[in-house]
C-alpha positions, 0 to 999 in steps of 0.5 A, a space after each residue: 687732935 693728934 693720934 696717940 699710938 698705943 705702946 706694945 703691952 707685955 702680951 702684945 703679938 709684936 714681941 713674938 714677931 721673928 724675922 724669917 729667912 728667905 727660902 726657909 720653909 717653917 711648915 716642912 712642905 705642908 700647904 695647910 695654913 689652919 691654926 691647928 697645923 700652924 702653931 706647934 714647933 719646938 718648945 710649943 713656940 706657937 702657943 704663946 703667939 696664939 694666946 697673944 693674938 686672941 688677947 689682942 683681938 679682945 682689946 681691938 673689939 673693946 677699942 672699937 666699941 668705945 669708938 662707937 660710943 664716943 662717936 654716938 655722944 658727938 652726934 647726939 651733942 651736935 644734934 641737940 645743938 642743931 635742934 636748939 638752934 632751930 628753935 631760935 627766932 629768925 626773921 619774924 619781922 620779914 615778909 614775902 619770900 625772904 620770910 619763907 626762906 628763913 622759915 625753911 632754913 629753920 625747918 631744914 636745920 631742925 630736920 638735920 638735927 633729927 637726922 644726926 640724932 637718928 645716927 646717934 641712936 643707930 650707932 648705939 643700938 646697931 654698931 655699939 650693940 653688935 660690937 658688945 655682943 662680939 666682945 662678950 663672946 670673946 670674953 667668954 672664950 677667953 674665960 672658959 677656953 683659953 684661961 683653963 688651957 693656959 693653966 694646963 700649959 703652965 703645968 706642962 711647962 713645969 713638968 718639962 722643966 723637971 725632965 730637963 733638970 733630971 736629964 742634966 743631972 743624969 747625963 752629968 753623973 754618966 759623964 763622971 762615971 765614964 771619967 772615973 772608969 777611964 782614969 782607973 784603967 789608965 793609971 792603976 797606981 796609988 789613986 785607984 782606991 780614991 777613984 774607986 770610992 768616987 766611982 761608987 758614989 757616982 754610981 749610987 747617985 746616977 741610979 737615983 737621978 736615972 729614976 727621977 729622969 724616967 719618972 718625970 719623962 713618963 709624966 710628960 708622956 702621959 700628959 702629951 696626948 691630952 694636951 695635943 687634943 686640947 690644943 688642937 680644939 683650942 686652935 679650931 675654936 680660935 680660928 672660928 672666932 677670928 674668922 667671925 671677928 674679921 668678917 664682923 669688923 669688915 661688915 660693921 665698919 662698912 655699915 658705919 661708912 654707909 650710915 655716915 654717907 646717908 647722913 651726908 646725902 640727907 644734909 645735901 638734900 636739905 641744903 638743896 631744898 633751901 637753895 630751891 626756896 632761895 631761887 624763888 626769892 627775887 629782891 625786886 619783887 619782895 620790895 614791890 610786895 612790901 610797898 604794895 602791902 604796906 605802902 602809904 601812898 605818894 601824897 606828900 602833905 603840904 607844910 602847915 601855913 600860918 592862918 591869921 585870926 581874921 581868916 579863921 572860922 568862928 569855931 577857930 578852924 581855918 578856911 584853907 583846905 590842907 593840900 598835898 603834892 605827889 612824890 615824883 622823885 628819881 631814885 638814886 642808888 650808888 650800890 650794886 644790887 646783889 642780884 646784879 652781881 650774881 647775874 654779872 658773875 653768871 654771865 661772865 661764866 657763860 659768855 666770853 667777855 672782853 679784857 679790862 682795857 677794852 671796857 674803858 670806853 663802855 664804862 666811862 658813861 656810867 662812871 660819869 653818872 650817865 646810864 646807857 638806856 638802849 642797845 643802839 647808840 642814839 647819837 647816830 640817829 636822826 631824832 626827826 626821822 628815826 633812822 641811822 645815817 645809812 638809812 636803816 630804821 632803828 628798831 627798839 624792842 622790835 618796833 620802828 622808831 621813825 617820826 610816825 611812831 609818836 613815842 617820846 624818848 622817855 617812853 622808849 627808855 622805859 621799854 628798854 632795859 637799862 644797862 650797867 657796865 657790871 650788869 648783863 642784859 636782861 635778854 638771854 644772850 649766848 656766845 656764838 655757837 660753833 659748827 660741829 666741823 670747826 672750833 675757834 682756833 684761839 680762845 675768846 677773851 676772858 673776863 676780868 674782875 668787875 668788868 662786863 662787855 655787852 655784845 652788840 645788839 643788832 637792830 631788827 634787820 629788814 627781810 633778808 635777800 634770797 641769797 641768805 644775807 651773805 656777802 654781797 647782801 644789803 648792809 644792815 648797819 656797821 660795827 667796829 672791831 674790838 679785838 683782833 681775830 684770825 679766821 679758822 675756816 675758809 668762810 671766815 675773814 681776819 680783822 683787826 681791832 678798829 676795823 669797820 665791818 658792814 653787817 649783812 646778816 645777823 643769824 641767831 647763833 652769833 656768827 654774823 655775815 658781813 665784809 670789811 670796808 677796807 677793800 685792800 684786805 677784803 677777800 672774796 668768799 670770806 664773810 663770817 665773823 664772831 659778833 662778840 668781837 665787835 660793837 656798834 659803830 
């Protein structure tokens, strides 16, 4: 809705605005800016200006009162609609945390409606009521002070117009008398009698005009002291009222801003309570609770069979006892769950992820229908021995997977959380923490839409060497570089995509120790590299 600018009325202050030339002091050196010393001037120029100012002040207050009134109506209508909305049925067929969340949604909506209703009442009682009080005071000032003074001002202006007209007539007669006298002196001929006759009539007229001029002047002079006293008192009263009005305008609008701001804070707190309840909603748990409360079991009744007449009992019933079989299906779902999507987005915001081009190998198994069930590539593990080619026992969830474990591959997979290309691992993995004395010289690869790369999960290493597992320690396993990396401190080493690195230590901060297998590019003393740039080889 576009704002409409009000046109200047006949009493608007704008029509009295005049351009003031630079350097012209309209106050004759006075430093006072009080109304009683600033609205005089020739022809009472300040009177109309101050009158217009006070009339405009009344209009502004009335407009502000109407503004509060309309805003209160808007808030009340909005509050009523929120309260009506909160009474609608929402999720009566739900159970668990979802039912609780929907109940909180309705409850908080009802609270928001009550808050807006409270704001509407505050606008009416405090803002609109106080503005109405000021408006009544201004109207009373205009009625009892300004209106009588405006009438006296009109009388004064009328008397001054009489003086002006009498002066014009008197001065005109004086000029004619002087003209006739000069003509008689310069040309004492036959026109003397005619000029003397005109001079005589002019002298008679000037006497009457002089009398009127003196009378009107005396009347105005008698009015001036009372007028100046009344005008000075009006200026003082008007200045007091204007100062009070300006202070009130500042306070009332500030109060309005605080009220609306408090409402916004209340709405935000209400929304935060909704979010807090939603944090308790775990879709998997709600599904489990539903199955636990309402599940009917996993027994699938056998289909009915035909029973011949000879096999029936005398009472017509069958000797065969109805059988059943347990449901042992494997759930197949092609949709990514909302929880997985949210977890993936959260992980992408927190962890550096590789570009899409580097994810094709990782996601190919999922696209083909297979699932990556462990962090360790089992293709390199000898099923009989449970060791990697380098002899390191493969650890799953902190337990060895040797031949003596006695656990089947299915049991191991049940203990290992399944990975999805778009789902972060269940464990809380953080990117390598940077030492305070350095930062990576180049930004880590940014994630692309719909892609996720899991950093390599190192098997639990055997006890470290006394030297801390740095360069030259025992090899734990091998990794392959996914990206190029340029070292930023002397302890780090450069590597390129495709390089094979022997890992000798896996600290928790994500900066691992190892060495390149390429002896030509291996440098003594450089053994640190970022673990999120590599994957298990």
